[in-house]
N, C-alpha and C positions, 0 to 999 in steps of 0.2 A: 468617612470610611469606618468610623467607630460604630459599626452595626453588627448584628448577628445574622449569619447566613446558614442555610442548610448545607450548602456545598460551596467550597472555594476551589477554583480551578487555576492552576499555575501553568503557563505555557499555552501558546495558540497553535500547536501542531494539529494535524487533522484529527488524531485520536481524541485529544483534549476538547477540540471544538465540537465534535460529534457528541461526546458525552455531555458536554455543557448544554447543547441543544436538547438532548433527550431529557436531562434532569429538569430543565426549565419547562418543557412541554408537560412533564409529569407533575408540575405544580411546585417544584422546589424553588426556594429563593437562592439564586446563584450569583456569586461574584467571580468574575473571570479576569485574571491579571497576567501580564507578560512584561518581563524586564526589557524586552526589545520594543522599538518604536514601530514595528511592523508585524503583521499577522504571518503565521505559518511555521515559525520556529525552524527546525531542520528541514521541513518540507515546504519551505517558501519558494516563490518564483522570483528571480532576480531581474530587475530592470532599472535603468537602461543597461546596454551591453557594457558600457564603461564601468559600471558598478561590479560586474562579474570579473573584469580584469583586475580591479582593485582588490576584490575579495580573495583572489588567488595570487595576489602580489606579483602580477606580471609587470615587467618594467615599462612596456610600451602601451600606447593606446590602441584601440581597435583600428585596423587599416580601413581606408575609405571603401574598399571592396565589400566590407561587411554591411554597408548601408547605414541607415539612421539608427543610432543607439536605442531610441525609444521604441523601435519596432520589435525589439527582442524582449521576451519573457522566458527566462531559462530556469527550468525546474532543477533544484539541487538534488531532489530524490524523485525520479520519474516513476509513476505507476499508472497502469490503465485500470479502469473499473470494468468488472465483468458485465457485460450488457446482454493470402485470401485464397486465394484459391488453394489453401493448404491441402484440402482433401483431394485436389486434383492429382497430386503426386502419388496417391495410392489408388491405382486403378484396379484393385483386386476385389473380386466379389467377396472374398473372405472378410475384408475389412468392412464392407457394406453390411454383410450379415451380422457382424459383431455390433455395428452401430444400431441396426434394427433391433437386435436383442436388448441392447441398453435402453433404447427408446421405449420398448414395450415392457420393460422390467418394472414390476410392482412388488415391493417387498411384502405386501399384504395379500398377494395373489400367487400361490405356489404354481398355478398353471403357467405363469410367465417365466419360471426358473430354468426351463429347458435342461433339467438334470444338474443344475448348479445349486448348491446349498450356500446362500449368501453369508451365513454365519460360520461356515466351515471351509468351503472351497477357497483356496488362495487365488489371488489375481494372476499369479504365474500359471496356474492350472486353467484359468479362464482363457488366457491368451493361447495356451496350447490347444484347448478345445476348438478354437477358431483358426488354429494353425497360422498365427500372425508372426511375421518376420521381425527381426530385431529392430529395424528402423521404425516399423509401425509401433512396436512396443515402446520404444523411446519417445516417439511423438505422442502417443496416447497418454503415457504416464506423466510426461513433463510439460507438454504444451496444452493438453486437454484437462487432465486431472490436477495439474499444477503441483506435482510432488517435486521436492528439491533433491531427493535421493531415491535409490531403488529399494529402500527398506519395505515399501508398501507391497512389493511383489509376493512376500511370504506371509502376509496376514490375510484374514478373511476379506472377501472382495466387496462387501456391501458398501463401504464408504467410497471406494474408488468408483463403483458404478454410479453412485449418487453424484459424485463430482463430475463425471462425464455427462450425466443427464443435465446438470446445471449449465455446463458449457453449451450443450446442444440446444437447450431451451433459450439461452441467451442469444445464440446465433439465430434461432428461428424468430426471436422477437425483434432483433435489430438489423437483420439482413446480411450484409456482406461480412460483418465482424461481430463477435460476441462482446467486444470491448467498447467502452465509452471513454472519451477524453474531453475535458472542458476547454473551450476556446479561451485564449489568454493564459493558459497554464494552470497547473494544479493549485497554485496559490489562491485561485478563486474559490476552491472548495472550503477551506477553513473559514473564509469570510462569509460564505453562504450559511454555514451552520452558526456562525457568530450572529448573523442577522436573525436567524430563527430563534436563538436564545433571547436576543433583545426583544423580539416581538412578544415573547412570553415573560418579559419582566427581568431578564438577566442583565447584570451590570458589567460593562467592559472597561478595563483600564489598561492602556498600553503605556510603555515607557515607565513602568512602575517597579522599582527595585524591591527585591524581597530580602529583608534583613534577618528574619528568623521565622522558623515554624514553631509555634508555641505549643508545648506539650504539658499535660497534667496527668499524673498517674498512668503514663504509658499511652495516653490517647491524645490525638490532636485536638486542640481547642481553638486555634486561631493562627493567623499569619500577621507578622509585624512588617510594616513598610513605612519608611520615612517617619518613624516615631509613633505611628498609630497602629493599633491592633484591630483587625477585623476578625470576629469570632466565627467559628463554624463547627458543625458536627462531623463533617467528612471533608477530605481533601483529595483532589485528583491532580496529578502533576506529571510532567515528563521527568526522566531520570536526572537531568541536570540540576534540578531543584533539591534533590535529596541524595547526594552522592554517598552519604554514609549508610544508605539503605538499599543500595544496588551493587551488583557485581559485574565485572567485565566478563562477557561471554564469548568474545571474539572480535573480529574486525571485518569491515567491508571496504573494498576499494571501488571507487567510482571514477570514471573518466568521461567528462563531458567533451564531445567532439563536434566542432562546427564543420559542416561539409558544404560543398557547392554542387552536390549531385545526390540523387537517391542511391540507396544501397544496391549494389549490383544483384542481379537475379531475383529482384522483387517486383518485376513488371513496372518499374518506375513509380512505385507506391509513394504517396506523400507521408504515409505513416506505416509502421510495422513493428512487430515484436518478434525477436528472434531468441530462442532458447537453445543453447548448445548443451546437450545432455552430458552429465559428468563422465559417464563411461566412454564417451567418444573422444575425450581429451585427457583420459587417465587422471581424473580428479574425483574428489568426494562430493563436490558441490557443482551445480550447474553454473554456466556463465550466461548472463542476460544482456540483451541489447534492446533498447527502446528507442525508436526513431520517430520524431515528429518534425513539423516543418512550417513554412510560411502559411500553409493552408489552415493552420490552427491558430494563426495570429500570435505566434511565439518567436518568429524569426523574420528577417528582412526578405523581400521577394527573391525567390530562387534559392534560398538557403535552407539548410536542414540541420537539426540538432539530433545527434545520436549519443546515447549515454550507455556506457558499458559498466556492468557491475557484477561482482561475485564476492563470495565469502573468502577471506584470505586464509591460505593453507600453508604458505611457505614464507621465507624471509625475503622473497623477491616478488612482491604482489604484482608489479607491473608486468613481469614476465608471465604471470598466470593468465592475464587477459589478452595476451598477444594473439591467440587464435581469433578472438572477436575483433580486435583492432585491424587485423589483416583484411577482414570483410569490408572495412570502411574506407580503405585507402582510395584516393589520397585524402588526407585530413588537413584542413586549413589551420585549425588551432585546437590544442588539447588543454584541458584543465583537470588535473589529477588531485583526488582527495582520498584520504584514509580516515574512516570513522570507526570509533570504538562502539561495539554493541553492548549495551547494558541491559540487565534485567533485574527486577526487584528481588530482594532477598526474603521478603515475607509477603503474605497474601493480603495484608491490610485489615483483616477481620478484627484484630486486637487494636492496632494503632488507629484504624480508620483512615490511614494514608494509602491511597491506591495509585501506584506508579505505572505508567504505560511502559511498554517495551520499546527499545530503539527500533528504527526502521531497518529491515533487513535488505538483502541484495535483490530480492525478487522485483519484477516489474508489474506486479499485480497487487491488489489490496487484500488478498485472502487472509494473510497473517494479521494485517491490521484489523480487519473485521472480526477475526477470532478474538483478538486482544480486547476490542471494545465490548463484545458480548461477554467475555470472561470477567472483565472489570465490573460490568453492569450487574452480573449475577452475584459477585462478591459484595457489592455495595447494597443490593436490595434483597438478596436471598431468593430472587426469582429469575426465570429466563426472560430475555427481552422479547416483547410481543410486538411484532411489526404491525399487525392488524390494529392493535390498540393505539399505536402512534398515529395510524391513518385516521382512525375515528376521531381522535382528539384534534387533529389538524382540520378535519372536515367541519368540526364544531365551530372553528374560528373562521376558516376561509370559504367553506361551502365546497361540495364535492366537485363542482365544475372547474374550480380553480386549481385542482391538484394535478 
């Protein structure tokens, strides 16, 4: 381990693994370590089911009705990747006209603006222009544009229109849903990016305790583990590795619910995402429900996993998610957790320590993707170039393999 690396990465959460893969593809010499014996960190998938019961300190073992323990892969933090018939509930021509406007909108072509100034007109005024009702506004802002509050209503509409275009284009690309979810759970994603890093020469070490982050003149120069120091120019890590350089920004409550039935009023869907807009339940933050099932190889036959999450606003967090839990009844078993949300106190440009933000309550990866792009820019001074990544991978694998 006594070598020098361009980048050392601590923690194998999704953010860390993606950045590790990107840096390796970019030709950096990368060492990736985790104190745990498994990949995923906070975003790991737990298997078998008995391990989940132990993790939440439940006194009993899973009942026989839960099936075989090894048939379960339960995400601790569920999220869908942007890739049903929700549109069917809005049978109004006004909403269709709005969607056509968004689809045709091109910020470089004023002919598509239809009287809207994208840098001045607020989204509230755009909704008024198309005479959209409150339910449609809630759905559009929170389920399509993925905003967590209603603050977006009173700022220029350009970003919101682009967010809705992303949803629509993802829907057009993947058919019935704009979201993707990996078989066997989200724990597969960090491992996939770990393999990418390894292909490009990255070194991985699990079950490796970190004793010290070595600093010189305010800059990181290495990481000490088991008496040895690996030197580096830059460090990426999750907040748990540098608790003196992060601050608590709030809390998230998550409840993993095991069900023997699909969620009612979802057409017996094997998977779904439900967002309860904050203004419908007198809150500042939305409540999220993510449901997956045996169809995704994460549960025993006929079983479903629904995970409810929201940002904590009161001293009674479980009461805050009651509106979502009512949608899931009857519930076979619940696993409740409270997680602190940490964010870095500095941007890392001086220390060269770049900490990821904790995973929020959302059931999509938008905030995680933004964090990855932000860290990349702070580390390299340039925006992340997706096309450049494709070209580099094609050089190795060939275009047909991508």
